C-alpha distance (Angstrom), angle and dihedral (degrees) to the residues before:
residue distance angle dihedral
M1 . . .
K2 3.87 . .
K3 3.89 89.1 .
L4 3.77 90.9 52.6
M5 3.78 93.5 51.1
M6 3.81 92.2 48.7
A7 3.80 91.5 49.8
A8 3.82 90.3 50.5
L9 3.90 90.9 48.2
A10 3.83 90.1 49.6
L11 3.74 91.4 48.5
T12 3.88 93.0 49.7
L13 3.86 92.8 48.1
G14 3.81 91.0 47.4
C15 3.78 93.1 52.2
S16 3.84 93.1 47.0
A17 3.92 90.3 50.9
M18 3.71 90.8 51.8
A19 3.85 90.4 50.0
Q20 3.72 92.3 52.2
T21 3.78 93.8 46.6
K22 3.85 89.3 53.4
A23 3.79 93.8 47.9
D24 3.85 90.9 50.1
T25 3.82 91.8 59.0
T26 3.86 92.4 64.8
Q27 3.82 94.2 59.8
K28 3.76 114.5 105.8
P29 3.87 118.6 -117.5
E30 3.83 117.1 -94.2
N31 3.79 117.3 -104.6
F32 3.79 116.8 -107.5
V33 3.78 146.7 165.2
M34 3.80 125.6 -126.0
R35 3.78 144.5 171.4
Y36 3.92 108.5 -112.4
H37 3.74 120.8 177.2
G38 3.80 90.5 -14.8
K39 3.81 93.9 -52.6
M40 3.73 129.6 103.0
M41 3.84 113.1 -120.1
K42 3.78 131.4 -174.7
I43 3.78 117.1 -145.0
V44 3.81 114.4 -157.5
D45 3.79 119.1 177.5
G46 3.71 88.2 -12.1
K47 3.93 96.0 -56.9
P48 3.89 115.8 117.4
T49 3.78 121.2 -140.8
P50 3.81 130.5 170.4
M51 3.92 112.0 -99.2
T52 3.82 111.4 -114.8
E53 3.76 98.9 174.6
T54 3.80 144.2 26.7
I55 3.75 112.7 -77.8
T56 3.76 123.5 -147.4
L57 3.80 114.1 -146.3
N58 3.85 126.3 -143.9
N59 3.81 89.8 -103.5
G60 3.83 92.9 55.1
A61 3.84 97.6 -103.7
K62 3.74 118.3 135.4
V63 3.82 125.2 -134.7
A64 3.77 115.0 -161.1
V65 3.83 125.2 -155.4
D66 3.90 88.3 -108.1
G67 3.75 90.3 60.2
S68 3.84 97.1 -105.4
V69 3.81 115.7 140.4
K70 3.80 123.4 -154.8
L71 3.84 110.6 -162.1
P72 3.75 120.6 -149.2
N73 3.83 88.3 -107.3
G74 3.78 91.1 58.6
K75 3.75 96.9 -106.6
K76 3.83 114.5 136.9
L77 3.81 128.0 -143.1
K78 3.76 137.4 173.0
I79 3.80 125.9 -132.9
K80 3.76 112.2 -127.2
E81 3.77 130.3 -144.7
N82 3.97 109.6 -67.2
Q83 3.76 90.0 4.4
K84 3.85 114.5 130.4
V85 3.84 134.8 -163.9
T86 3.75 121.0 -157.0
M87 3.76 122.5 -139.4
S88 3.83 88.0 -105.8
G89 3.92 88.1 59.9
K90 3.92 98.5 -104.4
M91 3.74 110.3 146.2
S92 3.90 123.2 -155.1
M93 3.72 144.7 138.9
A94 3.79 114.1 -81.4
T95 3.83 115.8 -112.7
G96 3.70 127.9 -149.9
N97 3.99 94.3 -113.0
């Protein structure tokens, strides 16, 4: 009986995990800015356009057209080639996806 209950629990958890994975694939990608071929680009709903003005991220950081980033704490960073920054402020290397 105990083995039957464990098998039912495992089956239930497996099905719910698959349902969550399927639902996650329908989400649209997050908007971001990135340096591409030496120029700063903003990607909104998957469409790239050149940056023409400073963009303020959700965390208060400001990204300038030259790729410099001023964080809310005053620290300054520079976005490197193929590096992206999401609107939430997460910085990473862009992938080919």
